[in-house]
C-alpha positions, -999 to +999 in steps of 0.1 A: +304+228+162+325+228+131+328+243+096+324+226+063+355+209+053+369+204+088+375+170+105+356+159+135+372+136+161+347+111+180+359+095+211+342+066+230+353+054+265+341+019+272+339+009+308+323-017+330+291-009+350+295-040+373+322-054+392+352-053+384+347-017+375+371+000+351+379+002+314+375-026+291+404-032+271+390-054+243+361-054+217+349-031+190+330+002+190+307+011+160+303+048+154+270+059+137+260+094+122+222+097+122+219+058+125+244+050+096+275+031+104+305+054+097+332+030+111+339+002+135+370+004+154+389-016+182+389-005+218+423+003+230+440-025+248+460-003+272+432-004+298+420+032+287+389+016+269+392+043+243+381+041+207+386+071+184+373+079+150+382+109+128+353+119+105+358+140+074+335+151+045+306+160+069+278+179+050+262+210+065+235+203+090+231+185+124+247+151+129+235+128+157+265+107+166+262+076+187+287+049+197+278+013+201+300-012+219+299-047+203+311-066+231+341-089+237+335-126+237+329-146+257+321-125+288+313-089+279+280-079+264+275-049+241+257-017+247+246+015+230+254+051+241+224+063+259+223+099+243+233+110+208+258+136+206+243+163+182+270+181+162+263+210+138+283+216+107+280+251+092+293+270+063+324+292+074+319+330+075+328+349+043+354+377+045+366+400+019+401+411+014+390+446-001+359+467+001+333+464-026+318+497-041+281+502-035+256+486-058+251+501-092+283+522-093+294+541-123+324+520-130+304+487-137+270+476-151+263+450-123+236+458-099+254+440-070+286+460-074+319+459-089+346+433-086 
């Protein structure tokens, strides 16, 4: 989970499911939020098979992130992540630096208290 205004880092690791097993060091990964493309990035060429996307400006609510490997011509087919990663963005808790008087105090006319 994260709070409104915080960045979220998405990481996809692309690996082979058939021989030769191991990371794929080529191709592109498309990241999606609730089915909408939020960025297409290259897979790392250092044999780690990693693609990373930093997402900012998320609205409050649940985001279903997926990653789709678009393949690497001519021999590697594309694929989609099997399960969406559900991520919840919420409003940060509010804290007050000084106590507020009880509502309807004698110092001010406001029903919700004095400032």
